Each structure stands twice: as structure tokens, then as C-alpha cells.
C-alpha positions as CSV (number, residue, x, y, z in Angstrom):
1,M,-20.7,19.2,-30.9
2,S,-22.9,19.3,-34.4
3,E,-26.3,18.2,-34.5
4,V,-24.8,15.1,-36.9
5,T,-22.7,14.5,-34.6
6,E,-24.8,14.3,-31.9
7,L,-27.4,12.2,-33.2
8,I,-25.0,9.5,-34.1
9,N,-23.9,9.8,-30.0
10,G,-27.8,9.5,-28.8
11,L,-28.4,5.9,-31.1
12,H,-28.5,2.3,-29.5
13,T,-25.0,0.7,-29.3
14,K,-25.2,-1.3,-32.4
15,E,-26.8,1.2,-34.5
16,R,-23.7,4.5,-33.3
17,D,-21.2,1.2,-34.2
18,Y,-22.2,0.9,-37.4
19,L,-23.3,4.2,-38.4
20,N,-19.6,5.7,-37.0
21,N,-17.4,2.4,-39.1
22,Y,-19.6,3.6,-41.6
23,L,-18.6,6.8,-41.8
24,A,-15.3,6.5,-40.1
25,N,-13.1,8.5,-43.4
26,A,-15.7,10.3,-44.5
27,P,-14.3,13.9,-45.1
28,K,-15.9,17.0,-43.3
29,W,-17.6,18.3,-45.7
30,L,-19.7,15.5,-46.1
31,M,-20.8,15.3,-42.8
32,E,-21.5,19.4,-42.6
33,S,-23.7,18.2,-45.5
34,F,-26.0,16.2,-44.2
35,Q,-29.4,17.1,-43.5
36,I,-31.4,15.6,-39.9
37,V,-34.9,14.8,-41.5
38,R,-37.6,13.2,-39.5
39,M,-41.2,11.8,-41.3
40,K,-44.2,10.1,-39.5
41,K,-45.9,7.2,-40.9
42,N,-46.8,6.0,-44.1
43,T,-44.8,8.6,-45.3
44,A,-44.2,7.5,-49.1
45,F,-40.3,9.4,-49.9
46,I,-38.9,7.6,-52.6
47,H,-41.1,6.0,-55.4
48,E,-40.6,4.1,-58.1
49,N,-39.5,5.3,-61.5
50,A,-38.8,8.9,-59.8
51,H,-35.5,10.3,-61.1
52,V,-32.5,9.7,-58.3
53,D,-31.7,13.4,-56.6
54,T,-30.8,12.4,-52.5
55,V,-29.8,9.3,-50.7
56,F,-31.1,8.9,-47.3
57,I,-29.7,6.9,-44.7
58,L,-32.4,5.3,-42.0
59,V,-30.9,6.2,-38.1
60,E,-34.6,5.3,-36.5
61,G,-37.7,3.7,-37.2
62,L,-38.4,1.3,-39.7
63,V,-38.9,1.7,-43.7
64,K,-41.1,-0.9,-46.2
65,A,-40.5,-1.3,-49.9
66,T,-44.0,-1.9,-51.1
67,D,-45.2,-2.9,-55.0
68,Y,-48.1,-1.2,-56.5
69,R,-47.5,-2.7,-59.5
70,V,-50.9,-6.0,-59.6
71,Y,-54.0,-4.6,-59.7
72,E,-55.4,-3.4,-56.5
73,I,-53.0,-5.8,-54.7
74,V,-50.7,-3.9,-52.7
75,Y,-47.6,-6.4,-51.7
76,D,-45.2,-4.8,-48.8
77,Y,-41.9,-6.9,-49.9
78,A,-39.7,-5.8,-47.2
79,R,-38.8,-4.5,-44.5
80,F,-35.7,-2.2,-43.8
81,Y,-34.2,-1.2,-40.0
82,P,-31.9,1.3,-38.8
83,V,-29.2,1.5,-40.9
84,E,-30.0,1.4,-44.3
85,A,-29.2,3.5,-46.9
86,F,-31.7,4.4,-49.7
87,G,-31.0,5.7,-53.4
88,A,-26.9,4.1,-52.9
89,M,-28.1,1.2,-54.5
90,E,-29.6,3.0,-57.4
91,F,-25.6,4.7,-57.6
92,L,-23.2,1.9,-57.7
93,M,-25.4,-0.1,-59.7
94,G,-25.7,3.2,-62.3
95,Y,-29.7,3.2,-62.5
96,E,-30.7,7.0,-62.7
97,K,-33.9,5.5,-61.1
98,Y,-35.3,4.4,-57.7
99,K,-36.7,1.0,-58.0
100,T,-38.8,0.3,-55.3
101,T,-41.3,2.5,-53.5
102,L,-40.3,3.2,-49.9
103,V,-42.5,4.5,-47.0
104,T,-42.5,4.7,-43.6
105,E,-44.0,2.2,-41.5
106,T,-43.0,4.0,-37.9
107,D,-42.1,7.9,-37.5
108,C,-38.6,7.8,-38.8
109,C,-34.9,9.8,-38.4
110,F,-33.1,9.7,-41.5
111,L,-29.9,11.3,-42.9
112,R,-30.6,13.5,-46.3
113,V,-27.4,14.0,-49.1
114,S,-27.6,15.3,-52.3
115,K,-27.4,12.0,-54.6
116,D,-24.0,13.9,-56.2
117,Q,-22.2,14.7,-53.0
118,F,-23.1,10.9,-52.2
119,A,-21.1,10.3,-54.9
120,K,-18.0,12.6,-54.3
121,W,-17.7,10.4,-51.0
122,M,-18.4,6.9,-53.1
123,L,-15.7,7.6,-55.2
124,T,-12.9,8.7,-52.8
125,D,-13.9,6.1,-49.7
126,I,-13.3,2.6,-50.6
127,H,-14.2,1.3,-46.9
128,A,-17.3,2.6,-47.7
129,V,-18.1,1.5,-50.7
130,L,-17.2,-2.1,-49.3
131,E,-19.5,-1.8,-46.0
132,Q,-22.5,-0.5,-48.4
133,V,-21.4,-3.4,-50.7
134,K,-22.0,-5.6,-47.9
135,A,-24.8,-4.4,-46.7
136,M,-26.4,-4.3,-49.9
137,G,-25.6,-8.0,-50.4
138,R,-27.2,-9.5,-47.1
139,H,-30.3,-7.5,-47.7
140,L,-31.0,-9.4,-50.7
141,L,-29.9,-12.5,-49.6
142,E,-32.4,-12.2,-47.1
143,Q,-35.3,-10.8,-49.0
144,V,-34.5,-13.5,-51.8
145,R,-35.1,-16.0,-48.6
146,K,-37.4,-15.0,-46.9
147,E,-39.2,-14.8,-50.5
148,R,-38.6,-18.5,-50.8
149,L,-39.6,-19.4,-47.4
150,F,-43.0,-17.4,-48.3
151,L,-44.1,-19.4,-51.5
152,L,-43.6,-22.8,-49.3
153,L,-46.0,-21.8,-46.3
154,Q,-49.5,-21.5,-45.7
155,G,-51.8,-19.4,-43.4
156,T,-50.6,-18.7,-40.2
157,D,-46.6,-20.8,-40.9
158,R,-46.3,-17.8,-42.1
159,I,-47.5,-14.9,-39.6
160,F,-45.0,-17.3,-37.1
161,L,-42.8,-16.6,-40.1
162,L,-42.8,-12.7,-40.0
163,F,-43.2,-13.0,-36.1
164,Q,-39.9,-14.0,-35.4
165,Q,-38.2,-12.4,-38.8
166,F,-39.7,-8.9,-36.0
167,Y,-37.8,-10.2,-33.2
168,Q,-34.6,-10.9,-34.4
169,D,-34.6,-7.5,-36.1
170,M,-36.3,-4.9,-33.5
171,A,-36.4,-6.9,-30.2
172,Y,-34.9,-4.2,-27.4
173,H,-33.7,-5.7,-24.0
174,K,-35.8,-9.0,-25.0
175,V,-39.1,-7.5,-26.0
176,C,-40.3,-6.9,-29.0
177,K,-43.3,-4.6,-30.0
178,I,-45.1,-4.7,-33.3
179,R,-47.1,-1.8,-34.0
180,L,-48.6,-2.6,-37.3
181,S,-52.8,-2.8,-37.9
182,G,-54.1,-6.1,-39.0
183,K,-54.0,-4.8,-42.8
184,E,-50.5,-4.3,-42.7
185,L,-50.2,-7.8,-41.6
186,S,-52.1,-8.4,-44.5
187,N,-50.4,-6.6,-46.6
188,S,-47.1,-7.9,-45.7
189,T,-48.1,-11.9,-45.6
190,G,-49.8,-12.3,-48.8
191,L,-52.8,-13.6,-46.7
192,S,-56.0,-11.9,-46.4
193,L,-57.1,-9.5,-43.6
194,K,-59.6,-12.1,-42.0
195,T,-56.9,-15.0,-42.0
196,V,-54.8,-12.6,-40.7
197,N,-57.0,-11.4,-38.3
198,R,-58.2,-15.0,-36.9
199,C,-54.5,-16.1,-36.8
200,V,-52.9,-13.0,-34.4
201,K,-56.1,-14.5,-32.4
202,K,-55.6,-18.0,-32.4
203,M,-51.4,-16.6,-31.5
204,A,-52.8,-14.7,-28.6
205,E,-54.5,-17.7,-26.7
206,K,-52.0,-19.7,-27.0
207,G,-49.3,-17.5,-25.7
208,Y,-47.7,-17.3,-28.9
209,I,-47.5,-13.7,-28.0
210,S,-49.6,-10.8,-25.7
211,K,-51.6,-7.7,-26.9
212,E,-51.0,-4.0,-25.9
213,G,-54.4,-2.7,-27.0
214,R,-53.4,-2.6,-30.7
215,T,-50.0,-3.4,-30.0
216,I,-48.6,-7.1,-30.1
217,V,-45.9,-7.9,-27.9
218,I,-43.4,-11.4,-27.9
219,D,-41.3,-11.8,-25.5
220,W,-37.9,-14.1,-25.2
221,E,-40.5,-16.7,-23.6
222,Q,-42.3,-17.0,-26.3
223,Y,-39.6,-16.1,-29.2
224,L,-38.4,-19.6,-28.2
225,K,-42.4,-20.9,-28.8
226,I,-42.5,-19.3,-32.3
227,K,-39.2,-20.1,-33.6
228,A,-39.8,-23.8,-32.1
229,V,-43.0,-23.9,-34.6
230,I,-40.7,-22.9,-37.5
231,A,-38.5,-25.3,-36.9
232,E,-40.5,-28.0,-37.4
233,K,-40.5,-26.5,-40.8
234,I,-37.9,-25.2,-41.9
235,D,-34.2,-26.3,-41.0
236,E,-31.1,-23.2,-40.5
237,V,-34.3,-20.3,-39.8
238,E,-31.5,-17.9,-37.9
């Protein structure tokens, strides 16, 4: 069994099934071309406007898209969960440069392949193209919707919405553990660090979240309470 196949077989069911479907028609030469790359938290592995030469497929961990264009403001405007292909959108849309800066928010594991090899595969595998287009479409719709909601929500409500999204995307055995600093939560919501810390403290006091050291923990019952708060503000948040 190859190292790549062994890695895929060791993933959680959802991620394993997605990758097996995505790579269903992948030729042997492509599978042999993949490199397994592990990166530590806070590693910037793609930079906006850098030349597109590599595709990274996230199989473990969490990645954030960061915008630095407004002076002295860092906005982490999107998060990506396994399985996600970075560089695929640029190839399919004909861009020569990456369109965002991507940073690992946790320790991560990727399958890495050159853009040329990825392109050779995509141009001969319509199934993989369709799966990639569907994934891109879902993410773009979710991102636009999130930005609209953040535009309308204020203060604590943004934290509630962010934690709800974390639970929906990251919960394992009905428990979600969020290992982000107050500054990282501030960058994700556009709120000041002081406001974030105050909101998180109140949420913990009222039982919406629990704390294990610096880790924020949300169980199923707490998720339902958070969801109920957001449901009072927004229709059809799922």
C-alpha cells in the first residue's frame, strides 16, 4: 500500500469517502506524484499574487484565508476544512496568480502536486472537474452568505454565528473544540479584542460554551442553545 493510500484510508469516514470519490478516476501516475506535506500552525503556504505553480489538497487540519490589503487590519474572511483543493480554482478560472493568502490555522496535512500535473489530470477527467466545480460553488455561496450576515449582525451575535459555523464544520462525536486566541477570533469577526474577550466570557458564564484552559468547547446541548439565539435573528441558518 502506498503512503498516500495509507493516509487516505486512515482519515475520518467523511473525508475518506470524499477523497475516494474525487480521485475515483485518478491515473496511477497522479497518485504517485502526490507528496504528503505536513505544516505547523500559522504557516503561510500560499501568498496572494504569487505565481500559481502548486496545488495543495487539505486532508487534515484547518486553513484560513487572510486579507491584509487594508492598512493595519487583518481580516480572516474564510476558513477551509478537509477536503479542499487550493490552487484548483485558479487553474479552472485561468488565473496565473493565486487570489488569496492562505495560512494554516492548526497543524495541517496536505497532498501536494504541481499545477502542471494537476492540470493534465483535470483535462482528462470530467468527473474530477465536476466535483471540483461543485466544491467551489458551495464554498463561494457560503462565503457570500456569511459576509451578508456579518454585515447585518452586531457584537455578540457575530460570535454566536461564528461558533455555530465552527460546530457545524468541526464537531466530532457531537463536540467541537476551538483552539483560537482572542486575537484570531477578533480577526475573524471584525470585532475588537476587548469586545471578543468580553463576549466569550459572558457566553461561558451563561453556559453557551465551556472552557478547557484556552480551548473553547461546545457540546451538542450548547450548540442547540447557540443555534436558538441565532434563529431569533436569522431565518434558515443551516
